[in-house]
C-alpha positions in Angstrom: -1.8 0.3 23.6 1.8 1.0 22.9 2.9 -2.1 24.8 0.3 -4.3 23.0 1.3 -2.9 19.5 5.0 -3.6 20.3 4.2 -7.1 21.5 2.3 -7.8 18.3 5.2 -6.5 16.2 7.7 -8.5 18.2 5.7 -11.7 17.9 5.1 -11.4 14.2 8.7 -10.4 13.5 10.0 -13.4 15.5 7.6 -15.7 13.7 8.0 -14.4 10.1 11.4 -12.6 10.2 12.1 -9.6 8.0 9.8 -9.3 4.9 10.8 -7.5 1.8 7.8 -5.3 1.1 7.0 -3.4 -1.1 8.9 -5.5 -3.8 9.7 -3.0 -6.5 12.7 -1.5 -8.3 11.8 2.2 -8.3 9.3 4.8 -7.1 7.1 4.7 -10.2 6.8 0.9 -10.0 5.7 1.2 -6.4 3.1 3.9 -7.2 1.7 2.0 -10.1 1.8 -1.2 -8.0 -0.2 0.5 -5.2 -3.0 1.3 -7.7 -2.9 -2.2 -9.3 -3.2 -4.0 -6.0 -6.5 -2.3 -5.1 -9.1 -5.1 -4.6 -6.8 -7.8 -5.8 -3.8 -9.8 -4.6 -0.2 -8.9 -5.2 0.4 -11.9 -7.5 -2.1 -10.6 -10.1 -0.7 -7.1 -9.8 2.8 -8.4 -10.2 1.9 -10.0 -13.5 0.6 -6.7 -14.8 3.7 -4.9 -13.7 5.9 -7.5 -15.3 4.0 -7.1 -18.5 4.3 -3.3 -18.4 8.1 -3.7 -18.0 8.4 -6.2 -20.8 6.5 -3.8 -23.1 8.7 -0.8 -22.1 5.7 1.0 -20.6 6.8 1.5 -17.0 7.9 5.1 -17.3 6.1 8.4 -16.9 6.6 9.2 -20.6 5.3 5.9 -21.9 2.3 5.8 -19.5 1.4 9.3 -20.5 1.4 8.4 -24.2 -0.4 5.1 -24.2 -4.2 5.1 -24.7 -6.3 4.3 -21.7 -7.9 1.3 -23.5 -4.5 -0.1 -24.5 -3.3 0.3 -21.0 -6.3 -1.6 -19.6 -5.5 -4.4 -22.0 -1.9 -4.6 -20.8 -2.9 -4.8 -17.1 -5.9 -7.1 -17.5 -4.4 -9.7 -15.2 -5.0 -7.6 -12.1 -8.8 -7.3 -12.2 -10.9 -4.2 -12.5 -8.4 -3.3 -15.2 -10.4 -0.6 -16.9 -10.9 1.3 -13.7 -7.3 0.9 -12.7 -6.1 2.0 -16.2 -8.1 5.2 -15.7 -6.6 5.7 -12.2 -3.0 5.2 -13.4 -3.7 7.7 -16.2 -5.1 10.2 -13.7 -1.9 9.7 -11.6 0.4 10.2 -14.5 -1.5 13.2 -15.8 -1.1 14.8 -12.4 2.7 14.3 -12.5 3.0 15.5 -16.1 0.8 18.6 -15.8 1.7 19.8 -12.3 5.3 18.6 -11.9 6.6 18.6 -15.5 6.8 14.8 -15.6 9.2 14.8 -12.7 8.1 12.1 -10.2 11.0 12.7 -7.9 10.1 16.4 -7.6 6.5 15.3 -6.8 7.7 12.9 -4.1 10.0 15.5 -2.6 7.0 17.6 -1.3 6.6 17.7 2.4 4.5 14.8 3.7 1.2 16.7 4.3 1.3 18.4 0.9 2.2 15.2 -0.8 -0.6 13.3 0.8 -3.1 16.0 -0.1 -1.9 16.0 -3.7 -2.3 12.2 -3.9 -5.8 12.3 -2.4 -6.7 15.0 -4.9 -6.2 12.5 -7.7 -9.4 10.7 -8.7 -9.2 7.0 -7.7 -6.5 7.3 -5.1 -7.8 6.9 -1.6 -6.1 6.9 1.8 -4.6 3.4 1.7 -3.2 3.8 -1.8 -1.9 7.3 -1.0 -0.2 6.1 2.2 1.4 3.1 0.4 3.0 5.6 -2.0 4.0 7.8 0.9 5.6 5.0 2.9 7.2 2.9 0.2 7.9 5.3 -2.6 8.5 8.6 -0.7 10.0 6.9 2.4 7.8 8.8 4.8 6.9 7.4 8.3 3.2 7.1 7.5 1.5 3.9 8.7 -0.6 2.1 6.1 -3.9 0.7 7.3 -5.6 -2.1 5.3 -8.4 -4.6 5.7 -6.1 -7.0 7.6 -5.2 -4.3 10.1 -8.9 -3.7 10.9 -9.6 -7.4 11.1 -6.7 -8.4 13.3 -7.1 -5.6 15.8 -10.9 -6.1 16.0 -10.5 -9.8 16.7 -8.1 -9.1 19.5 -10.5 -6.5 21.0 -8.0 -3.6 20.6 -10.3 -1.4 18.5 -14.1 -0.7 18.2 -16.1 -2.0 15.3 -16.8 1.3 13.6 -13.3 2.9 13.9 -12.3 5.0 10.9 -9.2 4.6 8.8 -7.8 7.9 10.2 -8.4 6.9 13.8 -6.9 3.5 13.4 -3.9 5.0 11.6 -3.5 7.5 14.5 -3.4 4.7 17.0 -0.3 3.3 15.3 1.4 6.6 14.7 0.8 8.0 18.2 2.1 4.8 19.9 5.0 3.8 17.8 8.3 5.5 16.8 8.0 7.4 13.5 10.3 4.9 11.7 9.9 4.1 8.0 11.6 0.7 8.3 9.5 -0.4 11.2 6.2 0.9 9.6 7.1 -1.0 6.4 7.9 -4.2 8.3 4.8 -3.9 10.5 2.5 -3.4 7.5 4.1 -6.4 5.7 3.8 -8.6 8.8 0.2 -7.7 9.3 -0.5 -8.6 5.7 1.2 -11.9 6.0 -0.7 -12.7 9.2 -4.0 -11.9 7.5 -3.2 -14.1 4.5 -2.0 -17.1 6.5 -4.0 -17.0 9.8 -6.5 -14.1 10.2 -8.6 -15.2 7.2 -12.4 -14.7 7.1 -12.5 -18.1 8.8 -9.5 -17.6 11.2 -6.8 -20.2 12.1 -6.2 -19.2 15.7 -4.4 -22.1 17.3 -1.2 -21.8 15.4 -1.3 -18.0 15.0 1.7 -16.2 16.5 -0.8 -13.7 18.0 -2.8 -16.3 20.0 -3.5 -15.1 23.5 -3.2 -11.4 22.9 
């Protein structure tokens, strides 16, 4: 498995080159972006983030003060905006009440404690929590998403009913614990899923053909 994962990484890196992911200016933007991208594409989430920036709302203080209904209006480009506004408010409330509005202090927790804190926030599941851990807190935690499941299943590397945790463990037990590599690998998998491993796959030109 280690050799196959490394071969996948090498092939994708040779094909796509280095990818800048997660595209954001600071830790809060990454965290908010991780929530906004749930069940939507990055383009729509990016519009919402850009709007929050333009309105001066992308800070812990501003997000704690804005009404949930007003926040949902400002992020309406991303889909499921009412649900996501509630989740962002839950996240910000956690930072304000438990960490005195200090996001950096929150992100400085040890990895296990930080992950548990994130998962305790209503609306933040494993994938969102791990995105925040990897990209905002710079922890070597592999992010698993729908494309990861799809690509590895189609190449007969995992079983159909594998859990998020078991698939994540495969990557983390077979690859070096390296933030940069995990970030690149996740981005490369996403790009492969978007361009080749679609619901109707394009296999002939895919860089993973033959694995």
